[in-house]
C-alpha positions as CSV (number, residue, x, y, z in Angstrom):
1,X,111.1,78.7,87.6
2,X,108.4,76.6,89.3
3,X,104.9,77.2,88.1
4,X,102.2,76.6,90.7
5,X,98.4,76.6,90.8
6,X,96.5,78.2,93.6
7,X,92.9,76.9,94.0
8,X,90.7,79.5,95.6
9,X,87.1,78.8,96.6
10,X,86.2,82.4,96.0
11,X,87.8,85.4,94.4
12,X,89.9,86.9,97.3
13,X,90.9,83.6,99.0
14,X,94.1,83.4,97.0
15,X,95.2,86.7,98.5
16,X,93.9,86.0,102.0
17,X,95.9,82.7,102.3
18,X,98.5,82.6,99.5
19,X,100.0,86.0,98.9
20,X,103.5,84.7,99.6
21,X,102.9,82.1,96.9
22,X,101.5,84.6,94.4
23,X,104.5,86.8,94.7
24,X,107.2,84.1,94.7
25,X,106.1,81.9,91.8
26,X,104.7,82.0,88.3
27,X,101.1,81.2,89.3
28,X,97.8,80.1,87.7
29,X,94.9,81.1,90.0
30,X,91.8,78.9,89.7
31,X,88.6,80.2,91.3
32,X,86.3,77.3,92.0
33,X,83.3,79.7,92.2
34,X,82.7,83.1,90.8
35,X,81.9,84.4,94.4
36,X,78.2,85.1,93.7
37,X,76.1,83.8,96.6
38,X,73.0,81.8,95.7
39,X,70.8,84.5,97.2
40,X,71.9,87.0,94.5
41,X,70.4,86.7,91.0
42,X,69.7,88.4,87.7
43,X,71.5,91.7,87.0
44,X,72.8,91.9,90.5
45,X,74.6,88.6,90.1
46,X,76.1,89.6,86.8
47,X,77.4,92.9,88.3
48,X,78.8,91.1,91.3
49,X,80.5,88.4,89.2
50,X,82.2,91.1,87.1
51,X,83.2,93.1,90.1
52,X,84.8,90.1,91.9
53,X,86.8,89.1,88.9
54,X,88.0,92.7,88.4
55,X,88.9,92.9,92.1
56,X,91.1,89.8,91.9
57,X,93.0,91.1,88.9
58,X,93.5,94.5,90.6
59,X,94.7,92.7,93.7
60,X,97.3,90.7,91.7
61,X,98.5,93.9,90.2
62,X,98.7,95.6,93.6
63,X,100.8,92.7,94.9
64,X,103.1,92.7,91.9
65,X,102.2,89.0,91.8
66,X,103.4,86.8,89.0
67,X,99.9,85.6,88.1
68,X,99.9,84.2,84.5
69,X,96.1,83.6,84.3
70,X,93.0,83.6,86.4
71,X,90.5,80.9,85.6
72,X,87.0,80.1,87.0
73,X,85.6,76.5,87.2
74,X,82.0,77.7,87.5
75,X,80.8,76.0,90.7
76,X,78.2,78.1,92.6
77,X,79.1,80.0,95.8
78,X,77.8,78.2,98.9
79,X,77.0,75.1,96.9
80,X,80.5,73.8,96.0
81,X,80.4,71.4,99.0
82,X,77.6,69.3,97.3
83,X,79.3,69.2,93.9
84,X,82.8,68.0,94.8
85,X,82.9,65.3,92.1
86,X,82.1,67.8,89.3
87,X,84.8,70.2,90.6
88,X,87.3,67.3,90.9
89,X,86.5,66.3,87.2
90,X,87.2,69.9,86.2
91,X,90.5,69.9,88.0
92,X,91.6,66.6,86.5
93,X,90.9,68.1,83.0
94,X,92.5,71.4,83.7
95,X,95.6,70.8,85.8
96,X,97.7,68.8,83.3
97,X,97.2,71.6,80.7
98,X,98.8,74.1,83.1
99,X,102.0,72.2,83.6
100,X,102.0,73.3,87.2
101,X,104.4,71.4,89.5
102,X,102.7,72.3,92.8
103,X,99.0,72.9,93.6
104,X,97.8,74.8,96.7
105,X,94.3,74.1,97.9
106,X,92.5,75.3,101.0
107,X,92.9,73.2,104.2
108,X,89.9,71.5,105.8
109,X,89.1,74.0,108.6
110,X,85.3,74.1,108.9
111,X,85.6,77.8,108.1
112,X,83.3,77.8,105.1
113,X,81.7,74.9,103.4
114,X,83.2,75.9,100.0
115,X,86.7,75.8,101.5
116,X,86.1,72.3,102.8
117,X,84.4,71.3,99.6
118,X,87.4,72.3,97.5
119,X,89.7,70.4,99.9
120,X,87.6,67.3,99.2
121,X,87.6,68.0,95.4
122,X,91.4,68.3,95.5
123,X,91.7,65.0,97.3
124,X,89.5,63.3,94.6
125,X,91.5,65.0,91.8
126,X,94.8,63.9,93.3
127,X,93.6,60.3,93.4
128,X,92.5,60.5,89.8
129,X,95.7,62.0,88.5
130,X,97.9,59.7,90.6
131,X,101.4,59.6,89.1
132,X,100.6,62.2,86.5
133,X,99.8,64.8,89.2
134,X,101.7,67.6,90.8
135,X,102.7,68.0,94.4
136,X,99.8,69.0,96.6
137,X,99.9,71.5,99.5
138,X,97.2,73.1,101.7
139,X,97.0,76.7,102.8
140,X,95.1,78.0,105.9
141,X,92.2,80.4,105.7
142,X,90.0,81.2,108.7
143,X,88.6,78.9,111.4
144,X,87.6,78.5,115.0
145,X,90.3,76.9,117.1
146,X,89.6,74.3,119.8
147,X,88.6,77.1,122.2
148,X,86.2,78.6,119.8
149,X,88.4,81.6,119.1
150,X,88.1,82.9,115.5
151,X,91.2,83.7,113.4
152,X,93.4,83.0,110.4
153,X,95.9,80.2,110.1
154,X,94.7,77.7,112.7
155,X,95.2,74.1,111.5
156,X,94.2,71.1,113.5
157,X,97.4,69.4,114.5
158,X,95.9,65.9,114.1
159,X,95.1,66.5,110.4
160,X,98.0,68.7,109.7
161,X,101.0,67.6,111.8
162,X,103.6,69.3,109.6
163,X,102.8,73.0,109.3
164,X,105.2,75.7,108.0
165,X,104.7,79.4,108.5
166,X,105.8,82.2,106.2
167,X,106.4,85.4,108.1
168,X,105.7,88.9,106.6
169,X,107.8,92.0,106.9
170,X,106.0,95.2,107.7
171,X,106.3,96.2,104.0
172,X,104.9,92.9,102.9
173,X,102.0,93.3,105.4
174,X,101.2,96.7,103.9
175,X,101.3,95.4,100.4
176,X,99.0,92.5,101.2
177,X,96.7,95.0,103.0
178,X,96.5,97.2,100.0
179,X,95.7,94.2,97.8
180,X,92.9,93.1,100.1
181,X,91.4,96.5,100.1
182,X,90.8,96.2,96.4
183,X,88.1,93.7,97.2
184,X,85.6,96.4,97.9
185,X,82.7,94.1,97.7
186,X,84.1,92.1,100.6
187,X,85.6,94.8,102.9
188,X,83.0,95.8,105.5
189,X,82.8,95.8,109.3
190,X,82.8,92.2,110.6
191,X,83.8,90.7,107.3
192,X,86.6,88.1,107.2
193,X,88.7,90.4,105.0
194,X,88.3,93.2,107.4
195,X,89.3,90.8,110.3
196,X,92.6,90.1,108.6
197,X,93.2,93.8,107.9
198,X,92.5,94.6,111.6
199,X,94.9,91.9,112.9
200,X,97.4,90.7,110.1
201,X,98.9,87.3,110.6
202,X,101.4,85.2,108.8
203,X,100.5,82.5,106.2
204,X,100.5,78.8,107.1
205,X,100.9,75.8,104.9
206,X,100.9,72.0,105.2
207,X,101.1,69.0,102.9
208,X,97.8,67.7,101.7
209,X,97.1,64.8,104.0
210,X,96.3,61.3,102.7
211,X,92.8,61.0,101.4
212,X,91.9,58.5,104.1
213,X,93.2,60.7,106.9
214,X,90.5,61.0,109.5
215,X,88.8,64.4,109.5
216,X,88.5,65.6,113.1
217,X,85.2,67.1,114.4
218,X,86.0,70.8,114.3
219,X,84.3,73.9,115.7
220,X,82.5,75.4,112.7
221,X,83.0,79.1,111.8
222,X,80.3,79.0,109.2
223,X,77.8,77.5,111.6
224,X,78.7,79.5,114.8
225,X,79.7,82.8,113.2
226,X,78.1,83.0,109.7
227,X,75.0,81.0,110.9
228,X,74.6,79.4,107.6
229,X,72.1,77.0,109.1
230,X,69.6,79.8,109.0
231,X,70.0,79.7,105.2
232,X,69.5,76.0,105.1
233,X,73.2,75.0,105.0
234,X,73.4,72.8,108.0
235,X,76.8,71.8,109.3
236,X,75.8,68.2,109.9
237,X,74.6,67.8,106.4
238,X,77.7,69.4,104.9
239,X,80.0,67.1,107.0
240,X,78.1,64.0,106.0
241,X,78.2,64.9,102.3
242,X,81.9,65.7,102.4
243,X,83.0,62.7,104.4
244,X,81.0,60.4,102.0
245,X,82.7,62.0,99.0
246,X,86.1,61.3,100.5
247,X,85.2,57.7,101.3
248,X,84.1,56.9,97.7
249,X,86.6,54.7,95.8
């Protein structure tokens, strides 16, 4: 049986984008962050950290997923994008020990800076592992399409020319919905989890592009919808940092 690793920027992303993988394969889930935003501190941060880990484990149980372990790399929520080299080093140290044959990482979608940051870290890790590494695939989370419409699953055809889609039966949609509802810290009106629950879609995957594949200028969900710029996370700065990280030898 093929063992796979699912790299998730935050606890819940593995269910949002990779439920079909979690239920079809023996899986190691790797959370790059603990899901605690940088605006939360002290006892509140500890409580949220514990809650998000517990929610992920409950979701895996609800899915009947074949999750062997859930690991956390320790990057900070909303800051992963400026620490891609550290995350890549952690992946290079970890992945060979898991004996995973396939790694799923988020696609570059300009949906959340941590999603794009993990994409870049995966590219760096793949380069470092070279022939010792597994097969690498991307999974889609949320984005704004070329028309500025929000939704799950949209992948820019220039960066991801070969996309596959995994359709869900009604019973599978219900099972994924139950799993997502275990993320009680994330389910609220207007949240991205609630958006999927309101309008379920199939999951979409593509091969991880070459590291030097040009990143198109995308509409930015985190800029236009989340308005992260008001928190000091400016889309232009994030793009420059990530593109520079990809270009380093």
